[in-house]
C-alpha positions, 0 to 999 in steps of 0.5 A: 845576352838574349834578344827579346823575342819579335812579334809574330805579325798578322798580314791579312792580304788577298792571298786568304782562301778559306775554301781551301782544304786545310782552312776547313780543316783549320777554321771548322773541323778543329774548332768544332772538336775543340768544342766537342771535348769541351761539352764532353769534359764538361758533363763528366766534370760538372753535369753529371755529378750535378756539381752546381747543385752539390756545392763540393769545394774540390769538385769546383776547383777540379772542374775550374782547371780541367773543363774551364781553364785547361778545357775551354781557355788554353786548348783555343790558344793553340788553334789562334794561334795557327789562325794569327798566321795565315791571317784567319783573326787577328787580337781585335776580333778575338777580343783582346784589346788595350787595357784603357778600351777592356776596362771601360767595356767591362765597367760598363757592362757590369754596371749595366748587368747590376742595374739589371740584376736590381730591376729584374729581380723580385722584390726581397731576393738575396743580392748576395746569394746571385752574386754566389752563383755569378762567382760559381758561373764565371769560370764557365762563362770565361770558358763559354766566351773562349769556345763559342766566340773567340774560337767558333764565332770568330772561325765561322766568320772568317769562313764565310768573310767573302760573303760580306760583313752582314753574312760574316756577323749573321752566320757569326751570331746564328751559329754560335747561339745555337752552339752555346744553347746546346751547352745546356745538355753538359750542365745539370739536368734542368727541372724543366727542359723548354724553359732552360732551353729557350733561356741559353739561346736567348742568352747566347743571341744577346752574348753573339751580339754584344760580343761582335760588335764590342768584340771585348772578351772581359766584358762579354764574359761578365755579361754571360756569366750575368746571364748564367746566374739567371738561366742556370738559377734552378741548378745551383744550390745555394744552402752550402755557399758560405762553406764552398764560398773560398773554393768558388771565389779562388776558382773564379780568381783563377780563371780571371788570371789565366784570361788575363796571361792569355791576353798577355801572350797574346799581346806580347807574341803576336800584332796585327798589320794592315797590308794594302790589297 
């Protein structure tokens, strides 16, 4: 009879040294390399072919699987596993929390975003079209949160942790906001570059502050998806949304299930314990 696999304890002790060469590689070089790969794959499968404008159902599914799920969600898991063992990050810092807290944070975020949509959208705007854009951009939002904040943000914070909480939060927020802003170049070309960059930068700052304050992947993904539906509205074609809706809905569900699977994997295999200094 096989024994149940023991959980791996994450121990954050005084021996943690972010200045070591291996830590520089693990906390900065590898996460940034994963970010660059994700940007390239996103550009190839979405930006270069203007996928969100063409609304090709098969293209949407392939983009979701290759760029969002494999590159943007699964690959970061391997980097995070090593960081758990070294004590650089823990489950709470990367935003995978207990189910009750996640549910309440997601519901409150969804309600707030809905109110924002109702108040900001011009009178007569089709809410169904906005909901469609939300579903279409949800896999992109989840991958963005996983890469920019769960991976890069927490690792940048771990690298500057010795500078104190204020330095850690400020560095993580500013770096990830600009990193997220740069992702706009990987998507379909905008009609006007400057407003697009400003929109991504503002959304990146808001999302960074939100993530580091709330520390919940699901709530952050809802916020980013809602924000992307605003800042990328000019890059999304809705004329063929009836035809593409099954692929869009299926891709969104697949991305959410993958995120849930990652959460379940972390919860079963890793736990955080406090060790006195």
